[in-house]
C-alpha positions as CSV (number, residue, x, y, z in Angstrom):
1,M,25.0,-27.0,26.4
2,K,25.6,-23.2,27.0
3,K,24.6,-21.9,31.0
4,L,21.8,-19.2,31.2
5,F,22.7,-15.9,32.8
6,A,20.5,-13.1,33.3
7,I,20.1,-9.5,35.4
8,F,17.1,-8.8,36.8
9,G,15.9,-5.3,38.0
10,N,13.1,-2.5,36.9
11,P,13.6,-1.0,34.7
12,V,16.7,-3.0,33.4
13,S,15.7,-2.3,29.6
14,H,19.0,0.1,29.3
15,S,21.1,-2.4,31.1
16,K,24.6,-2.7,28.8
17,S,25.2,-6.0,31.2
18,P,24.2,-8.6,28.8
19,L,26.5,-7.2,26.3
20,M,29.4,-7.2,28.4
21,H,28.9,-11.0,29.2
22,N,27.5,-12.2,25.9
23,L,31.1,-10.2,24.7
24,A,33.3,-11.9,27.1
25,F,31.8,-15.6,26.2
26,D,32.5,-15.0,22.9
27,G,35.4,-13.8,23.1
28,L,37.0,-15.9,26.3
29,G,34.3,-19.6,24.3
30,Y,33.1,-20.5,27.8
31,E,29.4,-22.2,26.4
32,G,27.5,-18.9,28.3
33,C,24.5,-16.7,27.5
34,Y,23.0,-13.6,29.0
35,T,19.7,-11.9,28.7
36,R,17.9,-9.2,30.9
37,Y,14.8,-9.9,32.5
38,R,12.3,-7.5,34.3
39,L,11.3,-8.3,37.4
40,E,8.7,-6.2,39.5
41,D,8.4,-8.1,42.6
42,G,11.5,-9.0,44.4
43,D,9.7,-11.2,46.5
44,M,9.6,-13.3,44.0
45,L,13.2,-13.3,43.0
46,A,14.1,-17.1,43.4
47,E,11.2,-18.0,42.4
48,K,11.7,-16.2,38.3
49,F,15.5,-17.0,38.9
50,F,14.7,-21.3,39.2
51,S,11.7,-21.0,36.8
52,L,14.1,-19.5,33.8
53,G,16.6,-21.7,34.4
54,L,19.6,-19.7,35.2
55,S,22.9,-20.7,36.4
56,G,23.5,-16.7,37.3
57,A,22.3,-13.9,37.7
58,N,22.9,-10.0,38.3
59,I,20.5,-8.0,40.4
60,T,20.1,-4.1,40.2
61,V,18.0,-1.6,41.6
62,P,15.5,-1.8,43.7
63,H,15.9,-5.3,44.3
64,K,19.6,-5.8,46.0
65,E,18.4,-6.5,49.2
66,S,15.4,-8.3,48.2
67,A,18.0,-10.2,46.3
68,F,19.6,-11.1,49.9
69,R,17.1,-12.4,51.6
70,A,16.7,-15.0,48.8
71,C,19.6,-16.3,49.1
72,D,20.4,-19.8,51.8
73,H,24.4,-19.1,51.1
74,L,25.9,-15.1,51.7
75,D,29.3,-14.1,51.3
76,P,31.0,-12.9,54.3
77,F,31.1,-9.1,52.6
78,A,27.7,-9.9,51.5
79,L,26.6,-10.6,54.3
80,K,27.7,-7.6,56.9
81,V,26.3,-5.2,54.3
82,G,22.8,-7.1,53.8
83,A,22.7,-6.1,49.8
84,V,23.6,-8.7,46.9
85,N,24.3,-8.1,43.3
86,T,25.2,-11.4,41.8
87,I,23.9,-14.7,42.7
88,V,25.3,-18.1,41.3
89,E,24.0,-21.7,41.6
90,R,24.8,-24.3,43.6
91,D,24.0,-27.7,44.0
92,G,20.6,-26.1,43.5
93,K,21.2,-23.6,46.5
94,L,21.8,-19.5,46.0
95,H,25.1,-18.4,46.6
96,G,25.1,-14.5,46.9
97,Y,27.4,-12.3,46.5
98,N,28.0,-8.3,46.6
99,T,30.7,-6.9,43.9
100,D,29.6,-3.4,43.4
101,A,31.7,-2.7,46.7
102,P,34.9,-4.1,45.2
103,G,34.0,-1.9,42.2
104,F,33.4,1.1,42.7
105,L,36.8,0.8,45.4
106,R,38.7,0.7,42.8
107,V,36.9,3.2,40.7
108,V,37.4,5.8,43.9
109,E,40.8,5.1,44.0
110,E,41.4,5.8,40.0
111,M,39.2,9.3,40.9
112,G,42.0,10.2,42.6
113,E,43.5,10.5,46.9
114,Y,40.3,12.0,48.6
115,E,39.0,11.1,52.4
116,K,36.1,12.6,53.0
117,I,33.5,10.7,51.0
118,L,29.4,11.6,50.8
119,L,26.6,9.2,49.6
120,V,24.1,10.8,48.6
121,G,20.8,8.2,48.6
122,A,20.8,5.1,51.1
123,G,19.9,1.9,48.6
124,G,21.3,-1.6,48.4
125,T,24.3,0.0,46.5
126,A,25.2,2.6,48.6
127,Q,25.3,0.3,51.7
128,S,27.9,-2.7,50.3
129,T,30.1,0.6,48.7
130,A,29.9,2.6,52.7
131,V,30.8,-0.9,54.3
132,I,34.0,-1.4,51.8
133,L,35.1,2.5,52.2
134,E,35.2,2.9,55.8
135,E,37.2,-0.6,55.9
136,M,39.5,1.2,53.7
137,G,40.0,4.3,56.0
138,Y,37.7,6.6,54.0
139,D,35.8,9.4,56.0
140,V,31.9,8.9,54.9
141,S,28.8,10.0,55.4
142,I,25.2,9.6,53.8
143,L,22.2,11.8,52.6
144,N,19.1,10.6,52.2
145,R,15.6,12.2,51.7
146,G,14.5,10.7,54.4
147,A,15.0,8.8,58.4
148,K,13.8,5.2,57.3
149,R,16.7,3.9,54.8
150,L,19.5,5.5,57.5
151,E,18.4,3.3,60.2
152,W,20.8,0.6,58.9
153,F,23.7,3.7,58.6
154,D,23.1,4.6,61.8
155,E,23.1,1.6,63.7
156,R,26.6,1.1,62.5
157,G,27.9,4.7,63.3
158,F,27.7,6.3,60.5
159,D,27.3,9.8,59.5
160,T,24.0,10.6,58.2
161,S,21.4,12.9,57.7
162,V,18.4,14.3,55.6
163,W,17.4,16.9,53.6
164,D,15.4,19.0,55.9
165,D,17.4,19.2,58.8
166,Y,21.2,18.6,56.7
167,R,24.1,21.5,57.3
168,P,26.7,21.0,54.3
169,D,29.7,19.6,55.2
170,A,33.5,19.6,53.4
171,R,33.7,16.4,51.3
172,E,35.7,16.1,48.2
173,L,33.8,13.4,46.8
174,I,30.4,13.5,46.2
175,V,28.9,10.3,45.0
176,N,24.8,10.2,43.0
177,M,24.1,6.5,45.0
178,T,20.2,7.2,43.4
179,S,18.9,6.4,40.2
180,A,17.6,9.6,39.5
181,G,18.4,11.2,36.3
182,L,18.7,7.0,34.7
183,T,15.2,7.8,33.0
184,D,13.9,11.3,34.0
185,D,15.7,14.7,34.4
186,T,15.9,15.0,38.5
187,L,18.4,15.6,40.7
188,P,19.4,13.4,43.5
189,A,19.1,16.2,46.2
190,P,17.5,19.2,46.7
191,E,19.4,22.0,43.7
192,E,19.9,24.1,46.7
193,I,22.2,21.3,48.8
194,L,23.8,20.1,46.1
195,S,24.8,24.3,44.9
196,S,26.4,24.4,48.7
197,L,28.6,20.6,48.0
198,F,29.9,21.5,45.3
199,E,31.2,24.6,46.0
200,E,33.0,22.4,48.6
201,A,34.3,19.3,46.4
202,D,36.8,18.2,44.2
203,A,34.8,16.0,42.1
204,V,31.2,14.0,41.8
205,I,30.5,9.9,40.4
206,D,27.0,9.5,39.1
207,I,26.8,5.5,39.5
208,V,23.6,6.5,36.7
209,Y,25.3,5.5,33.0
210,G,25.0,6.2,29.6
211,R,24.2,9.2,30.2
212,E,24.7,12.5,31.2
213,T,22.8,13.5,34.1
214,P,21.5,16.3,35.7
215,F,23.7,15.9,38.5
216,L,26.7,15.5,36.2
217,K,25.6,18.6,34.1
218,M,25.1,20.5,37.7
219,A,29.0,19.0,38.6
220,K,30.7,20.4,35.5
221,S,28.6,23.6,36.0
222,Y,31.0,23.8,38.8
223,G,34.0,22.8,37.1
224,L,34.9,19.6,39.3
225,K,35.6,16.4,38.0
226,S,33.3,13.8,37.1
227,A,32.5,10.2,36.1
228,D,29.4,8.4,35.2
229,G,28.9,4.8,36.4
230,S,30.3,3.0,32.9
231,D,33.9,2.4,35.3
232,M,31.4,0.7,38.1
233,L,29.4,-1.7,36.0
234,L,33.0,-2.9,33.9
235,Y,34.9,-3.8,37.3
236,Q,31.6,-5.0,39.2
237,G,30.9,-6.9,36.0
238,I,34.3,-8.2,35.7
239,L,34.0,-9.6,39.5
240,A,30.1,-11.4,38.7
241,F,31.9,-13.4,35.6
242,G,34.6,-14.8,37.9
243,H,31.7,-16.0,40.4
244,F,30.0,-17.2,37.3
245,T,32.4,-18.6,35.1
246,G,34.6,-20.4,38.7
247,E,37.1,-18.2,38.4
248,M,38.3,-19.9,35.1
249,Y,39.7,-16.4,33.9
250,T,41.9,-13.2,35.6
251,F,40.4,-10.3,35.6
252,D,42.3,-8.2,32.4
253,D,41.3,-11.4,30.6
254,I,37.4,-10.5,30.9
255,S,38.5,-6.4,30.9
256,R,39.6,-7.4,27.6
257,Y,36.0,-8.4,25.7
258,M,33.6,-7.0,28.2
259,R,35.4,-3.0,27.7
260,R,34.3,-3.3,24.1
261,A,30.3,-3.2,25.1
262,F,30.7,0.8,25.9
263,Y,32.2,1.4,22.5
264,I,29.7,-0.5,20.5
C-alpha cells in the first residue's frame, strides 16, 4: 500500500513539490504518492494531517511557524529556529524538521563568495535561513515592513531594520524572503530602498520560483547576478524526501529524478 504525502500552504496550487516527489518515488521505486492541500488555518494542520492519513508533509507559506507548534518532536535545528517545513509521522506522533535552511545554504555557496547578506522579510523561512547563515560565518541583517516580526531576530542579536527607518548598508547579496511577486507584481520593499541596495550589491536571490518576479527584473536592470528559488526548492525537497523515506537514498540518487520536474 502506498504511503501518502502532501504539501500544506496557502496558496499552494503553484507548487512543484508534488511533481518533484512523485518523479522521485517513481524513479526510485518507492511506494509513495504526493499531493497538495490548501490550508487556510494553520492551527488545523495536525488535524488535517491525520484526517488525510498522511505519512509526511511539507509546509510552505504561511504555515511554517504553525507547523512548528503542531509537532510533538522537533530536531535540534528546527527547535532552534522556530520553523518547520517537513513533518514525518512516526507511531502517531509528528516529528518536525527544517530543510529550508540547509537547502538555501547550498544555494548561497553555489552563488559565489559573499560575506554580507540582507534578508528582506521576517517569516519562518527567514528565521531558519538567518540562523544557519550566521552559524556559517556570514554577516546577516534583516529588513521587514514592520517591527513586530523582527522581535524574534532582535532577541537573537541580529541587525534589523524596518522600512521607515532603514539606512542603506552595503550588502553583497540581497535575498527576497517574502512571497511578493508570487501571484502579483509587488516588490518585497519600497522601490527606493531596493534601488539603493542594488546600487551596492553583487547578486540577488528570490525564493519565489517559476516566474521572473518584479524583484528579479529590477535586479537584472542593475546588472546583478540573480537566481530564483528553484534550486532552494530542489535542495530542500531532496532533504525532505530523505526524511520521508528513512534516508534510504543518497542526495544524488534523489536529485537525479527530482531535477526533472524543472524541465517538464
